[in-house]
C-alpha positions, -999 to +999 in steps of 0.1 A: +757+482-826+765+448-818+800+464-809+783+486-786+760+460-771+794+439-764+810+473-752+780+478-726+780+442-713+814+444-705+817+476-687+783+453-670+809+422-657+835+447-655+853+437-679+881+464-695+867+475-733+897+475-755+905+475-795+912+440-797+882+422-777+858+451-793+867+444-825+870+406-820+911+406-821+912+369-814+890+338-817+879+336-780+868+368-781+847+364-809+827+338-793+823+356-758+815+391-778+790+361-803+777+346-764+771+384-752+756+401-778+731+370-784+726+376-744+722+411-747+696+404-780+674+381-759+672+410-730+665+430-751+634+409-767+625+403-730+627+441-726+604+449-758+581+424-746+579+439-712+574+474-728+546+466-753+525+445-718+531+476-695+519+498-725+490+473-727+484+474-693+486+511-690+459+519-720+439+493-700+443+508-668+432+544-687+402+525-703+392+517-672+400+546-656+378+562-683+353+534-674+352+541-637+353+582-643+319+579-663+305+558-638+315+578-609+301+610-626+272+593-631+272+582-597+280+618-586+251+632-608+225+606-594+241+617-561+236+653-565+201+644-578+189+626-548+208+649-524+190+681-544+155+662-543+163+652-504+171+690-498+139+700-516+119+674-493+136+687-460+126+718-468+090+706-481+090+685-442+109+719-424+073+736-434+055+707-430+067+711-395+065+743-389+032+745-403+023+713-378+037+734-351+019+768-360-013+747-358-003+725-329+003+763-310-029+771-319-048+738-310-028+741-273-040+780-273-080+772-281-071+741-258-065+762-226-091+780-240-115+753-240-102+750-204-108+784-193-143+785-208-149+749-193-139+760-157-155+791-164-188+772-167-182+748-137-176+775-117-211+792-123-227+754-127-216+753-091-229+786-087-267+784-104-267+748-083-263+764-048-286+794-059-308+761-073-304+745-039-310+776-021-340+780-046-353+750-037-349+753+002-368+784+003-397+769-022-400+741+003-398+764+033-427+788+016-447+756+002-448+745+037-455+775+056-486+783+025-496+749+036-496+758+071-514+789+066-537+772+045-545+748+074-546+771+098-573+790+074-599+760+077-589+749+115-626+763+121-639+740+092-647+702+089-658+676+062-683+661+063-680+620+043-699+600+030-730+620+028-758+610+000-755+628-030-788+641-032-808+672-043-829+672-012-797+672+008-773+699-014-802+722-013-804+723+026-770+711+038-766+736+069-801+722+080-791+684+074-757+690+095-777+707+123-797+670+118-765+650+115-751+668+152-785+663+170-786+627+162-750+617+168-741+644+200-772+663+205-751+677+243-733+699+220-762+718+210-759+752+224-789+774+235-818+774+215-811+743+196-791+753+171-750+757+156-737+790+141-727+778+112-706+801+086-710+785+055-713+753+042-709+735+003-704+707-022-668+698-030-656+705-055-681+724-070-695+705-101-703+671-100-683+643-119-709+618-132-683+594-134-679+590-103-703+569-080-692+588-042-704+614-032-690+646-027-676+657+005-694+685+023-671+714+037-689+731+070-672+763+085-680+767+120-680+805+134-666+789+167-635+771+168-645+752+199-679+737+190-658+724+159-633+707+182-661+692+204-677+677+172-643+660+157-636+650+187-670+627+194-666+617+156-635+599+171-654+583+196-681+566+174-690+561+140-714+588+133-748+584+109-776+603+087-809+584+089-787+555+098-765+554+071-729+558+083-708+591+078-672+604+086-661+634+099-629+642+097-606+678+097-604+699+066-570+702+055-550+714+027-542+691-003-507+682+005-513+677+041-540+649+029-518+634+001-486+633+034-511+614+056-529+597+027-493+581+028-496+565+056-528+549+051-509+511+047-493+515+080-518+526+094-539+497+085-515+465+094-501+484+128-545+483+136-541+446+126-513+439+151-536+456+179-509+488+183-521+522+192-509+545+170-531+581+154-521+604+129-511+638+146-512+674+127-498+682+103-489+644+087-469+629+119-475+594+128-479+586+166-468+554+179-475+537+214-452+511+218-434+494+245-443+518+271-430+548+248-446+573+230-428+574+193-429+598+164-422+598+128-424+621+102-415+602+075-427+565+059-383+555+059-379+563+094-407+541+104-396+512+083-363+516+098-372+516+132-397+488+128-365+466+112-347+471+146-377+455+166-381+417+162-419+420+171-426+447+141-396+433+115-410+427+082-439+437+087-440+467+072-425+459+040-446+480+014-431+469-017-434+433-004-469+437+006-481+451-027-460+428-042-479+394-029-515+415-031-501+419-074 
């Protein structure tokens, strides 16, 4: 073996191997062979260590690779499970999304139907409002028409206010009226000293014991001209019955009386200021101011008129007057 190592070393150095130097024919050759053998032995020893280190490293790498492989397999298995779980969750999410989309479409359809229904209701409401407005206008027109017809049906009537509530008076109202006319305007009496009266009665027909004022008396004349003559005389002076003051006015419908009564506050204030005014049929205020005649159907119109005149501004504020009185 030593000779073979020496032979290989000689080959590596490029020396020619002979029988003499192979078998140690000379002393110098023997020394060289021994040095060569020692070097080759050390080199072989190092190669053996390298081989062992490589084997150990290889074994260590194999072990680490096995460990890594187990970890990778676990990681892959975990990732596979997570991926399967994510796929399930994604599938469930897709199902929920589909369900939500269907619900959304259903809601959108319902909203559309509701909007269409609301639009139809609004259109119906507009139509109903128009119908109601027309009906209100018709009712207003018919009410005014009925009031006018009622007033025309009372055109021969007079209302006597303040006549004492006594049995001897109530039992002979027609005779009492003749006496009133004879006492206050005797020149109106017709031939025979008597005026034709169609009927006369108290109103309301039932006496309310809680009221202290006497009921009004309604007298219907057969002649409109006679009734107007008596009314004109009553406007010129105050009528009396046996010395007690009474009033004689138009007999008008309740609506007309209510509308006229609304002018009372303004009428009294205008009288205090010395203005010339009157209430014309049915409930129109007529005032003579600054050389002109002004007519008003509504209180608001008269108040707007008064605010524009310095002489009248602030003197016909009904709410302010009521507040001061309170």
